[in-house]
N, C-alpha and C positions, 0 to 999 in steps of 0.2 A: 707146405706144398713142395712138390718136386720140380726141379728145373731141368730141362732137357739140355744136356751138355754135349757138344760135339765129341766124337770118339777121340779126335786128335788132342783135345783139351783134357778129356778124361784120362788119357794115357799119361799125360804130364802129371796130373794129380796123383795117379797111382804110383808112379815112379818116385815122386817126392815122399809120399807117405810110406812107401815101401822101404825107403832109406831112413826112416825115423824122423822125418820132418813133418811139420804142419803145412797144410796147403789148402787153398780155397780159391774159387773164382770170386772176383770182387769188382765193385764199381758199376759202370754203365751197363755191362752185360747182365748183371743181376737186376738192376733197375728195369731195363728193357724187357727182360724175360717176365718179370712180375706184371708188367704192363701189357703183356701179350704181343710185344714188338720183337722182331728179329734183330738180335744184336749185330752191330757192324763188326765188332771184334771182341775177343775174349782176353781178359787179363787175369793172371794168377798172382796171388800174394802168398808168401811162404816164410817160414822161419829160417829156411836155408840161406846161408850167406852166399854171395855171388860165386866165390871160388868153389864152394861145395855144390852149388847148382851146376856149374860147368863140369865138375867131376861126375855127377849123377848122369848127366847127358853127354858124356864123353863120346858115345857112339852115335850121337844125333847132331846134325848141323846146328850150330849156334852162332849168334852174332852178339858181340859185346856192345850192346846198344848204349848203355850208360852205367858202367860198373860202379862209378863213384856214387851213383844214386841207387845202386843195388839191382839194376835191371839187366837181365840177359834175355835176348830173344831166342826162343827155341823153335826151330822149324820142324814141327811135329806132323809127319805125313804131308810135308810141303806147306803146311799152314803156319804162318808166323804167330807166335803167342808170346807176349811179354810176361816174363816171370820175375817178379820183384820182391826183394827181401822186405819183411816188415821193417818200418823205419819211423823215426821221429825227425821232424825238420828243425834245423837251427834257425837263426835270425834271418829275416828277409831284408837285407840292407838296400837292395835295389827295388823293393816293392813289387817284385815279380817272381824271383827264384830264391830258394833257401841258400844261404852262404855255404852250408854244409848239412849233411844228414848223419844221423847216428842209427845204426842198425839195432833192432830190438827183437826180442823173442815174443813180444806181446801183440796179438792181433788188435786188441782194444786200443793200444797206443797208436797203431798204424791207422786205424779207422778214425781216431780222434783228430787227426791232422787234416782230414779231407774237407772239401768245401761245403757241400750240402748233404743233408741227411739222406736224401734219395740216392746219393752217390757213395754213401758210407755203409753200404749193404754188402754182406759177404755170404757165400753159400758153400757148404761142405756136403758133398754127396754122402748120404748115410746119416748125417746128423742134422742137416737142413740149414735153414736161414739163420744168419747171425745179424741181429738188428739191435745195436746198442744205443742208438740215438733217435729212435722213433721214425726211421725212414719209411717203414711200411705204412704206418698211420698217415704220414705226409703224402705218400702215393695215393692212398685211399681218399684223403682230403684234398688232393689235387693242389698241393702247395709246395713252394720252394722255401726252404728254411736252412739257415746256416747251421753247421755243426758248432756247438759252443757259442762263444760271443761273436756276434756278427761283425762288429767293428774290427775286432782282431783279425777275423778271417779276411776281410777286405783290405786291411792295412798290410797283411802279408802279401797279397797278390791283388793288385787293383783290377786286373782283368776279370776277376770273379764277379765284379759288379755287373759287367756286361754279360757274363755267362749266366748269371741269375736271370737277367731279362731274356736271354736267348732260350734257356730251358723253359721258362714260363710261356714264351711265345710258341715254341715248337710243340710243347706238350699240352698247351691250352690250360696251364695252371695259373694260379695266383701266387703272389709273393707274400709270405708271412709278414705281419705288421712290423716287427722289429728288424727283420732282414731288409724290408723295403726302406724303412727309415734310415738304417745304416748305409744302404746303397746311396741314397740321396745325400746323406751327410758327407760321404767320402768320395763323391763323384770326381773331385779334382785329382784323385789318384790316377784317373785315366790319362792325365796329361803325360804320365811317365811310361805309358805302354806303347810298344811299337805299333805304328799305324797298320802294318800288315796283319797283326793279331786282332786289332780292333775291326778291321775290314772283314776278316773271316767270321768273327762273332756277329757283327752287325748284319752281314748278308744272311746268315742262318736265321737270325731274329726276324729279319724282314720277310723271309719266306715261310715263317711259321704260321700256323692256323690262327694264332692269337695275336698276330703282329699289330693290328690296329689298336687293340685294347692296351697292349704294353706300351706302344708309342704314345698313346693318349695319356696314360697314367705316369709315364716316366720321361716325359718330353725334356725335362731339365737335364737328365742324364745324357740323352741323345744330343742335346744342344751343346754339351761340353766338347764334343769332337766334331759336331756339325753346327756351328753357331749360326749359319745362314738360315736355319729354320726359324729362328726367334721372331723375325718380323711377321711371319705367317700366323703366329699365335694370336687368336682373337681378331684377326684383320677382317673386318666386315666388308663384303663385296658390293653391297647396295645395287644389286643387279637382279632383275626378275628371273634370270636363269639359275641363280644361286641362292639357296636358302641357308647355306652354312658359311662360316668364315673360311679363310683360305686353308688353315691348318686342319679343320674338321673335314673339309672337302677332300683334302689330301688323304686323310686316314680312311675315308670311305672308298676312295679310289683304290687304295692298297688292298682293302678287303675285297674289292670287286674284280681284281685281276688274278690270273693264274699265278701260283707261287713259283715262278721262274725268276732267277736273279735279275736278268736284264729288264724284264717287265716290271717287277716290283720296284727296282731302282728308278726306272723311268717315271712311273706314276708318283713315286715318293718325291721326286725332284721336279716334276713337270711344271708346277705353278709357283716355284720359289721366286720367280722374277716378278710376280704380280705386285707386291707392295711397292716396289720402286717405280712401277709403271702406272700407278693408279691415277685416274682423273675422274671428275664427275661433270656431266654435261648440264645444260641449263635446267633440265628436268630432275636433276639430282641422281641420275642413273650412273653407276660406276662403270668405268671402262679400263682396260688394261692393254692399251696398244703397245705392241712390241715386247710383250712379256715372254713370248717363247724364246726370242733371241737373248733377252736378259737372263732368263732361266737357264739357257744353254751355257752361258758364260759362268754362272754360279755352279752349274753341274760340272763343268770342266774342272774348275778349281777343287771342288769337293772330291771328285773321282781321282784326280791326281794326288791330292793330299792323302787319301786313304789307299793309295797304291793299287788301284784296280788295274787289271791287265788291259792292254791296248784294245783287244777285240771287244771285251765287255764295255769299256769306256766308249768306244766308237759307236757301238749299237745304241747305248743309252743316250748319248749326245744327239744322235740322229733322231731318236724318238722324241726327246724333249724339244728340240728345235722345230720339229714338224707336227707336234701333237695337235695344234689348232688348225691345221690345213683341212679344207673340206674334203670329204670322201663321198661324193654323190654317186649314185648308180649310173654313171656316164662313161661309156667306153673310151671316148677320147681323153677325158681327164685321167682315167685310171691307167691308160697307156703312159701318160705323162708321169704319173706317180711311179709306175713301174720303171720307167726310164731313169728317174732320179734316185729312187730308193732301192730298186731290185726287189725280187719276189719275197725274199725272206723278211726284209725290213718292212715291206708294205703289209705283210700278214701280221707282223707284230704291231704295226701302227693301228690296224683295225682293233686289236685287243686293247690297246691303250685308249683309243677313242671310245670304245664301249665302256671301259671302266670309268673314264672321265664323265661320261653321260650318267652312268649309274651312281656316281658320286654326288650327283645333284639331287635335290628333293623337291617334288617327286621326280624320278628319272624320266627323261624325255622319251616317252614311248614312240613318238613319231620318228625321232632321230635314231633310236635303236632299230626300228623297222627299216629305215633308210639304209643304215649300215649293213643290215642283213641282205638287203637287195643289192647293195654295192659289192658285197663279198660274193654273191652269186654271179654278178657280172664279171668279177675278177676270175672266178673259177672257169667261166665260159671262155674268157680270153686266153687263159693258160691252157685250157683243154684243146683249143684249136691252134696252139703255138703262135699266137699273135705276136707280131714283131714290135719290140719296144726298145731295142738296142742296136747299135751298129753291127754287132756280131750276128744279129738275126736278119739283116738285110739280104736279099737275094742277089745282090751285086757287091763287088768289092772294088778297091782302088785300081786293080789291074783292068777290070772291065771298063772303068771310066777312062783310063789312059787310052784304051783301044778306040774309043769313040771321039778322042780328041780333047778331052779335058786336060788342061795344062798340068804338068807335073809340079808337085809342091803343095803349097797350102790350099790351092784351089780344089784339089782332090778331097781333102778333108772337109772343106766347106760344102762341097757338093754332096758328099755322103751324109752330112748332117741335115742338109736341106731335103734330101730324099727320105731320111728317117722321119723328119717332121711331116712330110707329105703323107707317109704311110700312117703315122700315128693320128694325123688329123683326118684320115679317110679320103684324102685327095688322090691317092694313087695306090693301086694294089701292090702287094709285095711279091711281084713276079719280076724275073729278069728283064723280059721284053718291055713290060710297062715302065719299069724304073729307068731303063736305058732311054726309052722314048721321052720320058719326063726330063731326064738329064740333058738330052739333045736340045730340048726347048730352052733349057737354061744356058747351053753353050752357044747355040746359033741365034738365039733370040726367038720371039714369038712368031 
């Protein structure tokens, strides 16, 4: 089959081959093209040594991205394309990067060092696909399989264990039996990997269409860097609202929410506090009083350990801590929720609440209907610019000083009292009404 290569990349291939070098597109761009997906970027592999590549593209802007590893980034028509010399890798002393590389003139040797068969595909315009390790069959069979010996691939770079899970989740693939067994055998190698790299791969995994399936099958790998999930495994809830243990409920929630990082992280973490808060009443019914706060503390530690940015961590922590708060179709209460959370977080909380409900069996249709009604009320409030913050009040501190409210803390206290009155429906949000309400507070009834 033919692969549609962007003209900027095709120009690079033509210049390399026109100068007597071999050249092909390789890796993810070939994989994604065969899957009918648009590649995020294009990589070129070539027999040309880095110095020769720089000479061939002397009239084109280039960046010396990684000369010792054979990579020169060529800005072809403004598009950055990594052009890398065929190479074989030396020993991986740190379990992550090769100590050294040796350049080779053999495409086969270059492809043999790659992680998975679906990433060891190359394509040459005119001669077609180069598939030396069965990558095309694995694409057709929807499986992730290591190139060569799986244990060796993972010992070279422990992050490949998590990459295997990530590719399986994102593509909706399974992991070939020996590759899966080797990933489990070697999971302790993840201890040596930078937490930032683990975070990046885990987030992509969590947002994949097959996330719940992969988390279910490879929970021991995930527990290697998030041990806090272990108590949830098989933890029965003994509650009429829950037919699944805590871990299975969590996975069903992940499946039920949109694949956005903050949402997936929030539902993944939201019930981790349950095992430590479990109690049973006289009727044998399980309860989890305080689990949202306990889960929030666990989530804080996990997000910090995996180096999530402050914005993401803040959003996720808010959702975890508030996930069990009622969201009825009540204007007064929703104003309070808006005041506490803000519009963006409240909208996200509705998504978490819906997923939490769908993660039960059977899903509580009455609660889902109530949530839809509450969202409609929220939309009505926002459409009419309902006041739910001090900034939305029709009066300010200066207005209060003019009617005799003492300067200092009393101004702030009065403004908050006025906001409460507006949110509770006791006073309209108009300047005249608010000042009249404030005067009662200053002069007495």
